C-alpha positions as semicolon CSV with decimal commas, in nm:
position;residue;x (nm);y (nm);z (nm)
1;X;0,665;-2,767;0,261
2;X;0,795;-2,585;-0,047
3;X;0,711;-2,247;0,110
4;X;0,903;-2,338;0,426
5;X;1,209;-2,433;0,221
6;X;1,182;-2,103;0,032
7;X;1,159;-1,903;0,357
8;X;1,458;-2,094;0,501
9;X;1,673;-2,028;0,193
10;X;1,578;-1,658;0,198
11;X;1,691;-1,632;0,557
12;X;2,017;-1,812;0,485
13;X;2,088;-1,581;0,191
14;X;1,980;-1,283;0,402
15;X;2,221;-1,364;0,684
16;X;2,505;-1,421;0,439
17;X;2,451;-1,086;0,267
18;X;2,394;-0,907;0,598
19;X;2,720;-1,039;0,740
20;X;2,897;-0,944;0,418
21;X;2,780;-0,583;0,449
22;X;2,786;-0,561;0,829
23;X;3,000;-0,281;0,965
24;X;2,956;-0,287;1,345
25;X;3,168;0,027;1,387
26;X;2,951;0,228;1,151
27;X;2,726;0,486;1,315
28;X;2,575;0,788;1,144
29;X;2,299;0,856;1,393
30;X;2,395;1,229;1,419
31;X;2,232;1,264;1,076
32;X;1,897;1,195;1,242
33;X;1,904;1,545;1,389
34;X;2,115;1,731;1,132
35;X;1,989;1,605;0,795
36;X;1,670;1,750;0,650
37;X;1,658;1,505;0,359
38;X;1,478;1,173;0,405
39;X;1,470;0,904;0,137
40;X;1,195;0,645;0,180
41;X;1,262;0,310;0,013
42;X;0,972;0,082;-0,087
43;X;1,057;-0,122;-0,398
44;X;0,761;-0,364;-0,391
45;X;0,566;-0,362;-0,720
46;X;0,217;-0,375;-0,562
47;X;-0,007;-0,067;-0,566
48;X;-0,139;-0,121;-0,215
49;X;0,208;-0,160;-0,065
50;X;0,339;0,166;-0,209
51;X;0,021;0,351;-0,105
52;X;0,096;0,244;0,252
53;X;0,406;0,465;0,243
54;X;0,201;0,781;0,183
55;X;0,135;0,842;0,557
56;X;0,513;0,856;0,604
57;X;0,539;1,127;0,338
58;X;0,258;1,317;0,507
59;X;0,425;1,288;0,848
60;X;0,764;1,413;0,725
61;X;0,682;1,671;0,457
62;X;0,625;1,961;0,697
63;X;0,977;1,938;0,839
64;X;1,187;1,748;0,583
65;X;1,265;1,723;0,214
66;X;1,109;1,385;0,133
67;X;1,209;1,158;-0,154
68;X;1,058;0,821;-0,241
69;X;1,232;0,530;-0,416
70;X;0,985;0,285;-0,569
71;X;0,956;0,002;-0,820
72;X;0,923;0,136;-1,179
73;X;0,567;-0,001;-1,199
74;X;0,467;0,214;-0,900
75;X;0,595;0,548;-1,029
76;X;0,251;0,611;-1,185
77;X;0,091;0,558;-0,843
78;X;0,299;0,818;-0,660
79;X;0,331;1,087;-0,928
80;X;0,200;1,420;-0,801
81;X;0,172;1,309;-0,438
82;X;0,150;1,620;-0,216
83;X;0,457;1,674;0,003
84;X;0,691;1,469;-0,214
85;X;1,011;1,647;-0,322
86;X;1,131;1,370;-0,551
87;X;1,016;1,037;-0,694
88;X;1,274;0,786;-0,816
89;X;1,243;0,447;-0,986
90;X;1,462;0,155;-0,881
91;X;1,481;-0,159;-1,094
92;X;1,531;-0,457;-0,861
93;X;1,629;-0,699;-1,137
94;X;1,974;-0,535;-1,155
95;X;2,031;-0,548;-0,780
96;X;2,270;-0,842;-0,820
97;X;2,519;-0,594;-0,966
98;X;2,541;-0,429;-0,624
99;X;2,735;-0,103;-0,628
100;X;2,777;-0,138;-1,006
101;X;2,403;-0,113;-1,068
102;X;2,323;0,204;-1,261
103;X;2,029;0,280;-1,030
104;X;2,249;0,244;-0,721
105;X;2,509;0,480;-0,868
106;X;2,241;0,728;-0,975
107;X;2,070;0,742;-0,636
108;X;2,372;0,729;-0,405
109;X;2,438;1,099;-0,448
110;X;2,077;1,173;-0,346
111;X;2,122;0,962;-0,032
112;X;2,459;1,103;0,068
113;X;2,432;1,255;0,417
114;X;2,058;1,180;0,413
115;X;1,843;0,957;0,631
116;X;1,737;0,651;0,431
117;X;1,429;0,473;0,567
118;X;1,367;0,110;0,476
119;X;0,985;0,125;0,472
120;X;0,945;-0,253;0,460
121;X;0,646;-0,452;0,577
122;X;0,646;-0,585;0,933
123;X;0,475;-0,911;0,835
124;X;0,791;-1,108;0,770
125;X;1,160;-1,058;0,701
126;X;1,229;-0,909;0,356
127;X;1,590;-0,884;0,250
128;X;1,559;-0,693;-0,078
129;X;1,443;-0,354;0,061
130;X;1,701;-0,379;0,341
131;X;1,982;-0,442;0,092
132;X;1,863;-0,164;-0,141
133;X;1,847;0,079;0,152
134;X;2,198;-0,018;0,263
135;X;2,343;0,017;-0,087
136;X;2,182;0,357;-0,141
137;X;2,263;0,481;0,208
138;X;2,631;0,385;0,211
139;X;2,713;0,746;0,308
140;X;2,391;0,821;0,492
141;X;2,206;0,693;0,797
142;X;1,987;0,388;0,730
143;X;1,680;0,338;0,949
144;X;1,461;0,030;0,930
145;X;1,292;-0,262;1,105
146;X;1,513;-0,447;1,350
147;X;1,403;-0,777;1,206
148;X;1,587;-1,091;1,099
149;X;1,918;-1,055;0,915
150;X;1,831;-0,704;0,796
151;X;1,898;-0,563;1,144
152;X;2,271;-0,589;1,067
153;X;2,223;-0,361;0,767
154;X;2,051;-0,083;0,960
155;X;2,242;0,198;1,132
156;X;1,936;0,255;1,348
157;X;1,708;-0,044;1,401
158;X;1,348;0,014;1,507
159;X;1,165;-0,256;1,700
160;X;0,798;-0,315;1,625
161;X;0,530;-0,163;1,844
162;X;0,371;-0,419;2,074
163;X;0,038;-0,239;2,116
164;X;-0,076;-0,261;1,753
165;X;-0,042;-0,475;1,441
166;X;-0,173;-0,209;1,205
167;X;0,052;-0,162;0,902
168;X;0,007;0,215;0,879
169;X;0,085;0,266;1,247
170;X;0,381;0,028;1,240
171;X;0,534;0,195;0,934
172;X;0,484;0,540;1,085
173;X;0,667;0,406;1,390
174;X;0,976;0,368;1,167
175;X;1,000;0,747;1,177
176;X;1,021;0,759;1,558
177;X;1,401;0,817;1,552
178;X;1,329;1,128;1,341
179;X;0,993;1,259;1,464
180;X;0,834;1,237;1,806
181;X;0,501;1,054;1,781
182;X;0,481;1,058;1,398
183;X;0,131;1,088;1,255
184;X;0,022;1,091;0,892
185;X;-0,271;1,004;0,668
186;X;-0,306;0,805;0,348
187;X;-0,286;1,032;0,044
188;X;-0,308;1,053;-0,333
189;X;-0,288;1,326;-0,594
190;X;-0,602;1,500;-0,719
191;X;-0,739;1,229;-0,953
192;X;-0,728;1,316;-1,320
193;X;-1,069;1,227;-1,463
194;X;-1,140;1,179;-1,835
195;X;-1,442;1,259;-2,056
196;X;-1,547;0,892;-2,046
197;X;-1,550;0,879;-1,666
198;X;-1,708;1,224;-1,640
199;X;-1,992;1,096;-1,860
200;X;-2,046;0,795;-1,630
201;X;-2,061;1,016;-1,323
202;X;-2,303;1,262;-1,488
203;X;-2,534;0,975;-1,590
204;X;-2,547;0,845;-1,232
205;X;-2,548;1,135;-0,984
206;X;-2,588;0,902;-0,683
207;X;-2,362;0,601;-0,719
208;X;-2,139;0,361;-0,529
209;X;-1,827;0,189;-0,658
210;X;-1,833;-0,189;-0,621
211;X;-1,494;-0,350;-0,687
212;X;-1,513;-0,732;-0,655
213;X;-1,159;-0,810;-0,774
214;X;-0,827;-0,853;-0,604
215;X;-0,478;-0,983;-0,672
216;X;-0,523;-1,303;-0,471
217;X;-0,841;-1,491;-0,558
218;X;-0,833;-1,699;-0,240
219;X;-0,878;-1,381;-0,035
220;X;-1,173;-1,249;-0,233
221;X;-1,522;-1,258;-0,088
222;X;-1,746;-1,488;-0,301
223;X;-1,880;-1,323;-0,614
224;X;-2,241;-1,385;-0,512
225;X;-2,185;-1,158;-0,211
226;X;-2,108;-0,864;-0,436
227;X;-2,418;-0,943;-0,643
228;X;-2,620;-0,914;-0,322
229;X;-2,446;-0,588;-0,237
230;X;-2,549;-0,435;-0,572
231;X;-2,913;-0,523;-0,499
232;X;-2,895;-0,374;-0,150
233;X;-2,748;-0,051;-0,290
234;X;-3,015;-0,030;-0,562
235;X;-3,289;-0,067;-0,300
236;X;-3,142;0,239;-0,131
237;X;-3,155;0,446;-0,451
238;X;-2,781;0,424;-0,513
239;X;-2,654;0,301;-0,850
240;X;-2,379;0,038;-0,819
241;X;-2,098;0,093;-1,068
242;X;-1,897;-0,229;-1,086
243;X;-1,531;-0,162;-1,160
244;X;-1,268;-0,411;-1,268
245;X;-0,896;-0,436;-1,322
246;X;-0,686;-0,622;-1,581
247;X;-0,828;-0,970;-1,640
248;X;-1,133;-0,905;-1,418
249;X;-1,400;-0,798;-1,667
250;X;-1,561;-1,146;-1,663
251;X;-1,575;-1,129;-1,282
252;X;-1,750;-0,791;-1,294
253;X;-2,003;-0,921;-1,548
254;X;-2,069;-1,224;-1,325
255;X;-2,148;-0,989;-1,036
256;X;-2,396;-0,797;-1,251
257;X;-2,550;-1,116;-1,390
258;X;-2,660;-1,202;-1,038
259;X;-2,733;-0,847;-0,930
260;X;-2,805;-0,498;-1,061
261;X;-2,605;-0,196;-1,164
262;X;-2,372;-0,063;-1,431
263;X;-2,052;-0,209;-1,570
264;X;-1,775;0,050;-1,556
265;X;-1,563;0,107;-1,866
266;X;-1,194;0,012;-1,848
267;X;-1,031;0,250;-1,601
268;X;-0,683;0,379;-1,546
269;X;-0,564;0,433;-1,189
270;X;-0,666;0,800;-1,206
271;X;-1,007;0,718;-1,352
272;X;-1,074;0,464;-1,078
273;X;-0,959;0,715;-0,816
274;X;-1,188;0,983;-0,965
275;X;-1,487;0,747;-0,951
276;X;-1,409;0,656;-0,592
277;X;-1,360;1,017;-0,481
278;X;-1,703;1,116;-0,621
279;X;-1,894;0,811;-0,498
280;X;-2,129;0,775;-0,202
281;X;-1,946;0,461;-0,098
282;X;-1,682;0,213;-0,213
283;X;-1,735;-0,158;-0,144
284;X;-1,432;-0,378;-0,210
285;X;-1,213;-0,662;-0,095
286;X;-0,900;-0,614;0,113
287;X;-0,676;-0,527;-0,180
288;X;-0,499;-0,240;-0,356
289;X;-0,825;-0,058;-0,448
290;X;-0,918;-0,053;-0,078
291;X;-0,603;0,146;0,004
292;X;-0,666;0,372;-0,299
293;X;-1,023;0,439;-0,185
294;X;-0,905;0,541;0,162
295;X;-0,624;0,750;0,011
296;X;-0,868;0,960;-0,199
297;X;-1,097;1,012;0,101
298;X;-1,389;0,796;-0,015
299;X;-1,612;0,629;0,242
300;X;-1,489;0,271;0,226
301;X;-1,655;-0,056;0,324
302;X;-1,389;-0,325;0,295
303;X;-1,473;-0,695;0,307
304;X;-1,208;-0,919;0,460
305;X;-1,178;-1,288;0,386
306;X;-0,911;-1,492;0,566
307;X;-0,701;-1,181;0,637
308;X;-0,649;-0,991;0,967
309;X;-0,841;-0,664;0,980
310;X;-0,631;-0,529;1,265
311;X;-0,322;-0,549;1,047
312;X;-0,438;-0,441;0,703
313;X;-0,759;-0,250;0,766
314;X;-0,844;0,120;0,802
315;X;-1,095;0,108;1,083
316;X;-1,128;0,483;1,149
317;X;-1,451;0,664;1,045
318;X;-1,593;0,706;0,790
319;X;-1,450;0,367;0,689
320;X;-1,581;0,029;0,801
321;X;-1,401;-0,305;0,784
322;X;-1,599;-0,632;0,798
323;X;-1,450;-0,976;0,858
324;X;-1,677;-1,225;0,677
325;X;-1,453;-1,530;0,718
326;X;-1,674;-1,703;0,974
327;X;-2,014;-1,613;0,834
328;X;-2,210;-1,934;0,758
329;X;-2,327;-1,852;0,405
330;X;-2,368;-1,586;0,136
331;X;-2,705;-1,468;0,267
332;X;-2,558;-1,404;0,612
333;X;-2,271;-1,209;0,456
334;X;-2,503;-0,993;0,246
335;X;-2,730;-0,925;0,545
336;X;-2,436;-0,810;0,754
337;X;-2,304;-0,589;0,476
338;X;-2,648;-0,437;0,413
339;X;-2,665;-0,334;0,779
340;X;-2,340;-0,140;0,730
341;X;-2,438;0,049;0,413
């Protein structure tokens, strides 16, 4: 009930702000063909969400000067991304200042006479990225999902594809006013390893990364499943290296207590990426590390629990996505995973 009230209030606020900024006579669509600068806006603070914008950079970088506006916490994720001309932080907490926000003033000159793309998720209406895009693109052409109140803030609204729910394909579709049949792949910089991680990789020449964590615990596959996965990998002569994020060390140790393998040291984003890129396989939940694994080109086996694979997964080879939601027990889950290793 509380969530429904929250969604209702967000839509009410969204329509009010959209009507406030609506300019039905405004049209800057000629910029779609004349401007070579594109500014992608994705101000979510989650690693996985910002990684899902990398195919857009890949699709545009051969023909356009591509800039990316992200949450300050995600700057570290996108630094050094191939094809990116500029990376810019935007602090959402000052958005209430509108045109008087220092970040808005700083980035407006970048977006002048540029195409600004609101690279929002298609899952549900989100007003913040639409408003940020509109504020930054006051003198540019704003492209984005034709969804909810935000459609009034877009100069060029893009309706969702009806033949797919996949997030990567839907977000690439946002570029259709700019590029015919846009295609692009997930990407990441060349991971910067460290002596500590190099030592781990030298000690275990044939290893797999097992990452049992995830931001939302309710969407994690049971811990015992990952313990079974470590045993299955060991039987195949592959050393499981169990990685963990902030607050997840106890979870990683629980996996190893019921299984076999090696506990990874604390890892930065680059260290985790380096491990993944050099591994035989990455086994993980549907979470940020899954997108990172795909982005660095690692063979990825992602385990889905109460989440739609067709929307969030990367089902193209060499990756495999398994929905374990309806499996009867842990043993059945482990058996199915073992068949996919």
